C-alpha positions in Angstrom: 0.9 128.0 31.1 -0.4 125.1 33.0 3.1 123.9 33.8 4.0 127.4 35.2 0.9 127.3 37.4 1.9 123.9 38.7 5.4 125.1 39.6 4.1 128.0 41.5 1.7 125.8 43.3 4.4 123.4 44.3 6.6 126.3 45.7 3.7 127.7 47.6 3.0 124.3 49.1 6.6 123.9 50.2 6.6 127.3 51.8 3.2 127.0 53.5 2.7 123.3 54.3 0.1 124.1 56.8 -2.1 125.9 54.2 -1.7 122.9 51.8 -2.8 120.6 54.5 -5.8 122.7 55.3 -6.8 123.0 51.6 -6.4 119.3 51.0 -8.4 118.5 54.1 -11.2 120.9 52.9 -11.4 119.3 49.4 -11.4 115.9 50.8 -14.3 116.7 53.2 -16.5 117.7 50.3 -16.1 114.3 48.7 -16.8 112.1 51.6 -17.3 113.0 55.2 -16.2 109.7 56.6 -13.0 109.5 54.5 -12.3 113.2 55.2 -12.5 112.6 59.0 -10.2 109.5 58.9 -7.7 111.3 56.5 -7.7 114.3 58.8 -7.0 112.1 61.8 -4.2 110.5 60.1 -2.5 113.6 58.6 -2.7 115.8 61.7 -0.4 113.7 64.0 2.0 113.1 61.0 2.2 116.8 60.3 2.8 117.7 64.0 5.4 115.0 64.4 7.2 116.2 61.3 7.4 119.9 62.2 7.6 120.0 66.0 11.2 118.6 66.3 12.5 121.1 63.7 11.1 124.1 65.5 12.5 122.8 68.9 15.9 122.2 67.4 16.0 125.7 65.9 15.1 127.2 69.3 17.9 125.2 71.0 20.3 126.2 68.3 19.6 129.8 68.9 20.0 129.4 72.6 23.3 127.8 72.2 24.5 130.5 69.8 23.4 133.2 72.3 25.3 131.4 75.1 28.4 131.1 73.0 28.2 134.8 72.1 27.9 135.8 75.7 30.8 133.5 76.7 33.0 134.8 74.0 32.2 138.4 75.0 33.5 137.7 78.5 37.0 136.4 77.9 39.1 135.0 80.9 41.9 137.4 80.0 39.6 140.3 80.7 39.5 139.3 84.4 42.4 141.1 86.2 42.6 138.3 88.9 43.1 135.6 86.3 46.6 134.1 85.9 47.7 132.3 82.8 50.4 129.7 82.2 52.4 132.5 80.5 52.3 134.6 83.7 53.2 131.7 85.9 55.3 129.2 84.0 56.3 125.8 85.4 59.9 125.4 86.6 62.2 122.6 85.5 63.8 120.7 88.4 67.3 119.5 88.0 67.7 115.7 88.2 70.7 116.0 90.5 68.9 118.2 93.1 67.0 115.3 94.7 67.1 116.3 98.4 67.1 119.4 100.5 69.4 120.6 103.3 67.7 118.3 105.8 69.7 115.4 104.3 72.8 117.0 105.7 71.4 117.0 109.2 70.3 113.4 108.8 73.8 112.5 107.8 75.3 114.2 110.8 73.0 112.4 113.4 74.6 108.9 113.0 78.1 110.3 113.1 77.4 112.3 116.3 75.6 109.4 117.9 78.4 107.0 117.1 80.9 109.5 118.7 78.8 109.8 121.8 78.5 106.0 122.1 82.2 105.7 121.9 82.6 108.4 124.5 80.3 106.4 126.8 82.6 103.4 126.5 85.4 105.5 127.8 83.1 106.8 130.6 82.1 103.2 131.5 85.7 102.1 131.8 86.6 105.1 133.9 83.5 104.7 136.2 84.1 101.0 136.7 87.7 101.6 137.7 86.7 104.4 140.1 84.1 102.2 141.8 86.6 99.4 142.2 89.0 101.8 143.8 86.4 103.2 146.2 85.3 99.7 147.2 88.9 98.7 147.8 89.2 101.6 150.2 86.0 100.6 152.1 87.4 97.2 153.1 90.4 98.8 154.8 90.4 99.6 158.5 89.3 103.2 159.4 92.1 105.8 159.8 92.2 108.4 162.6 91.9 111.9 161.3 95.1 114.0 161.8 94.8 117.3 163.8 95.0 119.4 160.6 93.8 118.1 157.3 95.0 119.3 153.9 91.9 119.9 151.7 94.0 119.2 148.5 94.7 115.6 149.7 91.1 114.7 150.3 90.7 113.5 146.6 93.3 110.7 147.3 91.2 109.5 150.4 87.7 109.8 148.9 85.4 107.1 150.4 88.1 106.3 153.0 86.8 105.2 156.4 88.0 107.5 159.2 87.1 108.2 162.8 87.7 111.1 165.2 86.6 112.4 168.6 85.0 115.8 169.3 82.0 117.8 170.6 79.0 118.7 168.4 78.1 122.4 168.0 74.3 122.0 167.9 73.9 125.8 168.0 75.5 125.9 164.5 73.4 123.1 163.1 72.4 123.4 159.4 69.6 121.5 157.6 70.2 120.7 153.9 67.2 119.8 151.9 64.7 118.9 151.0 65.9 115.3 150.8 63.9 112.1 150.4 64.3 108.9 152.3 62.1 105.9 151.6 59.4 108.2 150.2 59.5 110.6 153.1 60.5 114.2 152.9 63.2 115.5 155.2 66.7 117.1 155.6 70.3 116.2 156.1 71.7 117.4 159.5 75.1 119.0 159.2 76.8 119.9 162.5 80.3 121.2 163.1 82.5 119.0 165.3 85.1 120.6 167.6 87.9 118.2 168.1 89.7 119.7 171.0 92.8 121.7 171.7 95.1 122.1 168.7 92.7 120.3 166.3 90.6 121.8 163.6 86.8 121.8 163.5 85.2 119.8 160.7 81.8 119.4 159.2 79.9 116.2 159.9 76.8 115.0 158.0 75.0 113.1 160.8 72.3 111.7 158.5 68.7 112.2 157.6 65.7 113.3 159.7 62.1 113.8 158.7 60.6 117.2 158.1 58.4 117.0 161.2 61.6 116.6 163.3 63.4 119.6 161.9 62.9 121.7 165.1 65.5 120.9 167.8 62.9 121.3 170.5 60.8 118.5 169.0 63.8 116.1 168.9 65.4 117.1 172.1 65.5 113.5 173.3 68.2 111.0 174.3 70.6 110.5 171.5 69.1 113.1 169.2 71.4 115.9 170.4 74.3 114.2 172.1 76.3 116.3 174.7 80.0 116.0 175.5 82.6 114.1 173.6 81.5 111.6 171.0 83.3 109.2 168.6 82.3 109.8 165.0 83.0 107.2 162.4 82.3 107.9 158.7 83.5 108.4 155.2 85.8 111.1 154.1 84.2 112.7 151.0 85.2 115.2 148.4 83.2 118.5 148.2 79.8 118.3 146.5 79.2 119.7 143.0 76.1 121.9 142.6 73.5 120.9 140.0 72.6 123.6 137.5 68.9 123.3 138.5 69.6 123.7 142.3 68.9 127.2 143.7 71.5 129.1 145.6 71.8 128.8 149.4 70.5 131.5 151.6 72.8 131.2 154.7 71.4 134.2 156.7 67.9 132.6 156.5 69.2 129.1 157.3 68.2 127.7 153.9 70.7 125.3 152.4 69.6 123.5 149.2 72.9 121.7 148.6 76.0 121.3 150.8 78.3 124.0 149.8 81.2 122.9 152.0 83.3 126.0 151.5 80.4 128.3 152.3 79.5 126.3 155.4 83.1 126.2 156.6 83.3 130.0 156.4 80.0 130.4 158.2 81.0 128.1 161.1 84.7 128.8 161.2 85.6 125.2 160.3 87.9 123.5 157.8 86.3 122.6 154.5 86.4 118.9 155.4 83.2 116.8 155.0 82.6 113.6 156.9 79.5 111.4 156.3 78.6 109.5 159.5 77.8 105.8 158.8 75.8 103.2 160.6 75.0 99.5 160.0 71.8 99.2 157.9 69.0 98.0 160.1 65.3 98.5 159.4 64.2 98.4 163.1 67.0 100.8 164.1 66.0 103.2 161.3 62.4 103.3 162.4 63.5 103.9 166.0 65.8 106.7 165.0 63.1 108.4 162.8 60.6 108.4 165.7 63.1 109.9 168.1 64.5 112.4 165.7 68.0 110.8 165.7 69.7 111.2 162.3 69.8 108.1 160.2 73.3 107.7 158.9 74.3 106.2 155.6 75.6 102.7 154.9 79.4 102.3 154.3 79.1 101.6 150.6 79.7 103.2 147.2 76.5 104.8 145.9 77.8 106.0 142.6 75.4 105.4 139.6 76.8 103.5 136.7 74.3 103.7 133.8 76.9 104.0 131.0 76.0 100.6 129.5 72.5 101.8 128.8 73.8 105.0 127.3 76.1 103.0 125.0 73.2 100.9 123.8 71.1 104.0 123.3 73.6 106.0 121.3 74.8 103.1 119.1 71.2 102.1 118.5 70.3 105.7 117.4 73.4 105.7 115.1 72.3 102.4 113.4 68.7 103.5 113.0 69.6 106.9 111.5 72.1 105.3 109.2 69.5 103.0 107.8 67.1 105.9 107.3 69.8 107.9 105.5 70.5 105.0 103.2 66.8 104.4 102.4 66.3 108.1 101.6 69.5 108.4 99.4 68.7 105.3 97.3 65.1 106.1 96.8 64.5 107.6 93.3 62.5 110.8 93.3 59.0 110.9 91.8 59.1 111.3 88.0 56.6 114.2 88.1 58.6 116.0 90.8 61.8 115.3 89.1 60.8 116.7 85.7 58.6 119.6 86.5 57.4 121.5 89.5 54.3 123.6 89.3 54.4 127.2 90.3 53.3 127.7 93.9 51.4 130.9 93.1 48.6 128.9 91.5 
C-alpha cells in the first residue's frame, strides 16, 4: 500500500513540478526559517531556468508549424502568373551553330574592300596618265580656233591652249555661282564672244568676281567690261558634269548654279564650246582686278585632283582589319554555357 502511494506521489510530482516545489518549500520553512529562505532562493532560479526554455521552444515550434501550414496552403502552382520549368523548358543549342548571319556580312566586307582597293589602283594609273597628257598639251604653243568647231573633237583637245579674236556680248552675260576664291564668295563670269563674219560665237569663262561686284553698274570701269575686239587666250575644255547635289539652273531668272554649256549655248545662240580665259598668277594683279571688278582668270595648269593613293591605303587597310576581326571571331570558341544550353527568353 505504501509503495502504491509512493508511485502516485512521484507521478503527481512529475506532472505538477510547481506544486511539488511549493510543498517542499512550505515543509522546509516549518523546520528552519533561515534554511527555508536560502533553499527557496536557490530553487526558484533553478526551476525558472529549467522550465522557461522549454515553454519558449514549444511556442516557436508552434509558430513554425503554423507558418509551414500557411505556406503549404498557398502553393506556387496555384498562382496563374507563375511559370514552371515544365512550361518553359530550356533549349539545347547545337555545337555547330556558333555564329549568326552577321558573320556572313563580316566575311563580305574584306572581300569588297579588297576589290575597291584594286579598282582604285586602276583609277590611279588612269588619272596619272591623264594628267601627264594634259600637262604635255599645256607646254605646247597655243592654237588659233577655227571658224567652226566640231564639239565631238573637243575631247581630243581638252586642256589645249588656244586663242581667238572677237567682241564680248556683255548684254548676254551669265553669272555662275556661288564660287569661292581665297575664302571670298563670288561668281564666274560667262560671256558669249562673237568672232566676226563667218565665225561661230563661243562661250568664254572670263574668271571670278566677288559678290559685291556682280552688278555691271558697279564694275563699269576700265577693263571690267571691254568694248570692241579683244584677243582671248585660254584653255579649251570639255563640258562640265553636274554634281548630283547641285540644284538645276533657272535661266529665265538668271540663276546658274553650274555651267550647263549646252543650255547656255541655246540661250545665247552660241556653239557649245567652252573656253576658260587664263592669266599669269600674280597676287598684286589679283587684288587690283578684284577691286575694279575685272574677272580674275585661272592659271594655265592642270587642276585635277588625284587622291587615289589615299583611297588605296584606306580600302586595303579596311580589308586587312576586317580580315583579322573575322579570323578572331571564327577561331574563338563559344562559351560552354551558351553552347550547351540556352535559357528560355520568356523567363
